C-alpha positions as CSV (number, residue, x, y, z in Angstrom):
1,M,13.5,9.7,24.9
2,E,14.3,7.0,22.6
3,L,13.6,7.4,18.6
4,R,11.6,3.9,18.5
5,T,9.6,5.5,21.5
6,L,8.7,8.1,19.4
7,R,7.9,6.4,16.6
8,Y,5.7,4.5,18.6
9,F,3.9,7.5,19.7
10,V,3.9,9.5,16.7
11,A,1.7,6.0,15.0
12,V,-1.0,6.0,17.9
13,A,-1.2,10.0,17.5
14,E,-1.8,9.4,13.3
15,E,-4.2,6.5,13.9
16,L,-5.7,7.6,17.0
17,H,-6.2,3.8,18.0
18,F,-3.8,1.5,20.0
19,G,-4.9,-1.5,17.7
20,R,-4.4,-0.1,14.4
21,A,-1.6,1.8,15.4
22,A,0.2,-1.6,16.6
23,A,-0.6,-3.3,13.4
24,R,1.0,-0.9,11.5
25,L,4.1,-1.1,13.5
26,C,3.7,-5.1,13.4
27,M,3.8,-5.6,16.9
28,S,1.0,-6.6,19.7
29,Q,-0.6,-4.2,21.4
30,P,0.2,-4.6,24.7
31,P,3.8,-3.7,24.7
32,L,2.6,-0.4,22.6
33,S,0.3,0.3,25.3
34,R,3.4,-0.2,28.1
35,A,5.8,1.8,25.9
36,I,3.4,5.0,25.9
37,K,2.4,5.0,29.3
38,Q,6.4,5.1,30.0
39,L,6.7,8.1,28.0
40,E,3.9,9.8,29.6
41,A,5.5,8.9,33.2
42,D,9.2,10.3,31.6
43,L,7.2,13.4,30.4
44,G,5.1,13.9,33.7
45,T,2.1,14.3,31.5
46,S,-1.0,12.6,29.5
47,L,-0.7,12.4,26.0
48,F,-3.7,10.8,25.1
49,E,-7.5,10.7,26.8
50,R,-8.7,7.2,26.2
51,S,-12.1,6.0,25.8
52,P,-13.9,2.9,24.5
53,A,-13.8,4.4,20.9
54,G,-10.1,5.2,20.6
55,V,-7.6,8.2,21.8
56,T,-7.6,11.8,21.3
57,L,-4.4,13.6,21.3
58,T,-4.1,16.2,24.9
59,P,-2.4,19.5,23.9
60,P,0.8,18.3,25.3
61,G,0.3,15.3,23.2
62,A,-0.1,17.5,20.2
63,T,2.8,19.7,21.0
64,L,5.1,16.5,21.2
65,L,3.4,15.0,17.8
66,N,4.5,17.8,15.8
67,E,8.3,17.6,17.9
68,A,8.4,13.9,17.3
69,K,7.8,14.3,13.4
70,A,10.6,17.0,13.2
71,L,13.1,14.9,15.2
72,L,12.2,11.5,13.4
73,D,12.6,13.0,9.8
74,R,15.7,14.6,10.6
75,A,16.9,11.5,12.0
76,D,16.1,9.5,8.8
77,Q,17.8,12.1,7.0
78,V,20.9,11.6,9.0
79,R,20.8,7.9,8.5
80,V,20.2,8.2,5.0
81,R,22.9,10.6,4.1
82,V,25.8,8.4,6.1
83,A,24.5,5.7,4.0
84,A,25.2,7.9,1.0
85,A,28.5,8.3,2.3
86,A,29.2,4.5,2.5
87,G,28.1,4.2,-1.2
88,A,24.8,2.9,-0.6
89,A,22.9,5.7,-2.1
90,V,20.7,3.5,-4.6
91,L,17.3,2.4,-4.1
92,T,15.5,0.1,-6.7
93,V,11.5,0.2,-6.3
94,G,9.5,-2.4,-7.9
95,M,6.0,-0.7,-8.9
96,L,2.8,-2.5,-10.2
97,G,0.1,-0.6,-12.0
98,D,-0.7,2.6,-12.6
99,G,2.3,4.9,-12.3
100,T,-0.1,8.1,-12.3
101,D,-1.4,7.2,-8.9
102,R,-1.7,10.4,-6.9
103,G,0.0,8.6,-4.0
104,A,2.7,7.7,-6.0
105,Q,3.6,10.7,-7.4
106,R,3.2,12.3,-3.7
107,L,5.5,9.7,-2.5
108,A,8.0,10.7,-5.5
109,A,8.1,14.1,-4.7
110,A,8.5,13.8,-0.8
111,Y,11.3,11.5,-1.3
112,R,13.1,13.3,-3.6
113,R,13.0,16.3,-1.4
114,R,14.2,14.7,1.7
115,H,17.1,12.7,0.0
116,P,18.2,14.2,-3.3
117,D,21.2,12.4,-3.2
118,V,19.8,9.1,-3.3
119,E,19.4,7.6,-6.7
120,V,15.7,5.9,-7.3
121,R,15.5,2.8,-9.9
122,V,12.4,1.9,-10.5
123,R,11.7,-1.3,-11.9
124,E,8.1,-2.0,-13.5
125,A,6.2,-5.5,-13.3
126,D,3.7,-6.8,-14.9
127,L,0.5,-8.5,-13.7
128,T,1.7,-11.8,-13.2
129,D,4.2,-10.8,-10.1
130,P,2.6,-9.3,-7.3
131,T,5.5,-8.6,-5.6
132,C,7.5,-6.7,-8.6
133,G,10.9,-8.7,-8.4
134,L,10.9,-8.6,-4.5
135,R,11.2,-12.4,-3.9
136,A,13.9,-12.5,-6.9
137,G,16.0,-10.2,-5.2
138,L,15.4,-7.7,-8.4
139,V,14.3,-4.9,-6.1
140,D,14.6,-3.3,-2.7
141,V,11.0,-2.7,-1.8
142,A,7.9,-2.9,-3.8
143,L,5.0,-0.6,-4.2
144,T,1.9,-2.8,-5.2
145,R,-1.4,-4.3,-4.4
146,A,-2.4,-7.3,-2.2
147,P,-3.3,-9.9,-1.7
148,F,-0.3,-12.0,-2.3
149,D,1.7,-14.8,-0.2
150,E,3.2,-12.7,2.1
151,T,5.5,-15.6,3.6
152,G,9.0,-14.0,4.4
153,L,7.5,-10.3,3.6
154,T,7.0,-7.4,5.6
155,V,3.8,-5.8,4.2
156,R,2.0,-2.1,5.2
157,E,-1.0,-1.4,4.0
158,L,-1.0,2.4,2.4
159,R,-4.7,2.8,1.4
160,A,-7.8,0.6,0.2
161,D,-9.7,1.1,-3.0
162,P,-12.9,0.3,-3.9
163,V,-13.1,-2.0,-7.2
164,G,-15.4,-2.2,-10.1
165,A,-16.2,-4.8,-12.9
166,V,-14.7,-3.6,-15.9
167,L,-17.1,-4.2,-19.1
168,R,-17.7,-2.9,-22.6
169,A,-19.5,0.4,-23.0
170,D,-22.3,-1.3,-25.1
171,D,-22.8,-4.4,-22.3
172,P,-26.3,-4.4,-20.8
173,L,-24.3,-4.5,-17.4
174,A,-22.8,-1.5,-17.9
175,R,-25.9,0.3,-17.3
176,H,-26.5,-0.8,-14.0
177,G,-25.3,1.6,-10.9
178,H,-23.6,-1.5,-9.2
179,L,-23.3,-5.0,-9.5
180,A,-22.6,-8.0,-7.2
181,L,-20.6,-10.6,-8.3
182,A,-23.4,-13.3,-8.7
183,D,-24.2,-10.9,-11.8
184,L,-21.6,-12.1,-13.6
185,A,-21.8,-15.5,-13.1
186,G,-21.1,-17.5,-16.1
187,R,-19.1,-14.7,-17.4
188,R,-15.8,-15.1,-18.8
189,W,-12.7,-13.4,-16.5
190,F,-9.1,-12.8,-17.4
191,Q,-6.5,-15.1,-16.1
192,F,-3.1,-15.1,-15.2
193,P,-0.5,-18.0,-16.5
194,T,0.2,-20.9,-14.4
195,G,2.2,-19.9,-11.4
196,T,0.9,-16.8,-10.5
197,D,0.4,-16.3,-7.1
198,P,-2.6,-18.2,-6.2
199,Y,-4.1,-15.4,-3.6
200,W,-3.5,-12.9,-6.3
201,Q,-5.3,-14.9,-9.2
202,A,-8.1,-15.5,-6.8
203,Y,-8.7,-11.9,-5.8
204,W,-8.9,-10.7,-9.2
205,N,-11.2,-13.6,-10.3
206,G,-13.5,-12.6,-7.1
207,G,-12.8,-15.6,-5.3
208,E,-14.3,-18.2,-7.8
209,P,-12.7,-20.3,-10.4
210,R,-13.0,-18.7,-13.8
211,E,-12.3,-19.3,-17.3
212,G,-11.1,-17.0,-19.9
213,P,-8.1,-15.1,-21.8
214,V,-4.5,-15.3,-20.2
215,V,-2.9,-12.2,-19.8
216,R,0.0,-10.7,-18.3
217,G,-0.7,-6.6,-18.3
218,V,-3.0,-4.2,-17.9
219,A,-3.4,-3.4,-21.7
220,E,-3.8,-6.9,-22.4
221,C,-6.9,-7.0,-19.8
222,V,-8.1,-3.9,-21.8
223,Q,-8.2,-5.3,-24.9
224,A,-9.6,-8.6,-23.7
225,V,-12.6,-6.3,-22.5
226,L,-13.0,-4.7,-25.8
227,W,-12.4,-7.4,-28.2
228,N,-14.3,-10.3,-26.6
229,G,-16.5,-9.1,-23.7
230,T,-14.3,-10.4,-21.1
231,V,-14.9,-9.4,-17.5
232,G,-12.2,-7.2,-15.8
233,V,-11.6,-5.9,-12.3
234,A,-9.8,-2.5,-11.8
235,P,-10.1,0.1,-8.6
236,L,-12.7,2.7,-9.2
237,G,-11.1,6.0,-10.2
238,H,-8.7,4.9,-13.2
239,D,-9.3,6.8,-16.4
240,L,-10.7,4.6,-19.2
241,S,-11.5,4.8,-22.8
242,D,-15.2,5.9,-23.4
243,E,-15.8,2.4,-25.0
244,L,-15.5,0.7,-21.3
245,A,-17.3,1.3,-18.3
246,V,-16.4,0.2,-14.7
247,V,-19.4,-0.6,-12.5
248,P,-19.0,-0.6,-8.7
249,L,-19.1,-3.9,-7.0
250,T,-20.7,-4.1,-3.6
251,D,-19.4,-7.7,-2.6
252,M,-15.8,-7.7,-3.7
253,A,-13.4,-6.5,-0.9
254,P,-11.4,-3.2,-1.9
255,S,-7.8,-3.4,-3.3
256,R,-5.3,-2.9,-1.1
257,V,-1.9,-0.3,-2.2
258,V,0.8,-1.8,-0.2
259,V,4.5,-1.2,0.5
260,A,6.4,-4.5,0.7
261,W,10.2,-5.6,1.5
262,N,11.8,-8.8,2.5
263,Q,12.0,-9.6,6.0
264,G,15.3,-8.8,7.7
265,H,16.3,-6.4,5.1
266,A,16.1,-3.1,6.5
267,S,18.5,-0.2,5.4
268,P,18.2,3.1,5.8
269,L,17.0,4.4,2.6
270,L,14.4,1.3,2.9
271,Q,13.2,2.4,6.3
272,S,12.8,6.2,4.8
273,F,11.0,5.2,1.7
274,V,8.7,3.2,3.7
275,R,7.9,6.1,6.1
276,T,7.6,8.6,3.4
277,A,5.1,6.5,1.4
278,A,2.7,6.0,4.8
279,A,3.0,9.8,4.9
280,A,2.3,10.4,1.2
281,Y,-0.8,8.1,1.1
282,R,-2.4,9.7,4.0
283,S,-2.0,13.2,2.5
């Protein structure tokens, strides 16, 4: 059994869906299905029960999942330790948004446990660069939010968060249980500076051209709402002051938390970070 095949198996076992597993692995479904069938033939047993709705693990599959995770974890640690011995034990991570996110906290704890000898340097980016310095070569990997221009990048989704309109607490719309984008027509929304990724700008403006004050960071967005009644948008669940309210938006796509890195950059430290992030955000 090759490690690559075991990674394929773990992805299918965790997603319980070949299509989702293929997307997670950044590959097409047919070669993934062939690899799993070959693994089953090599082991002489079925690992999955297949149905139109997806797949479920067989008892042998559940046993292999536990063993495969332990083996892959050990292989990751070996690669990183070899990289550390070669003097490459520094990973620079770009981060955007709330550093108190529980997923990010679990990721930090898990990566530190697995690789205590790796120095992780964190570079916090403002809202004008959703790739957190990735394209400029300032970081090795970005823990950020999509959408943005993914040209030349590999992007893996970790979580999708529903979003809401951030309004001043005394705003009449703040008393609503939910809102649609049409309810906010004609209102001023915060804007990002000229040159900011257009996919990023369009998302945070609800997919339509808007007018409003230019901001660069979360604090400036909050102040624009407090002082001028500007409409902001934020993932639900963020802690805000009593002077602000977040009302769920029913027709705006969730904000996707992603990990991203430059295509062709696949160091052992980076690969382990991505796999650890996926596990941390599933917890």
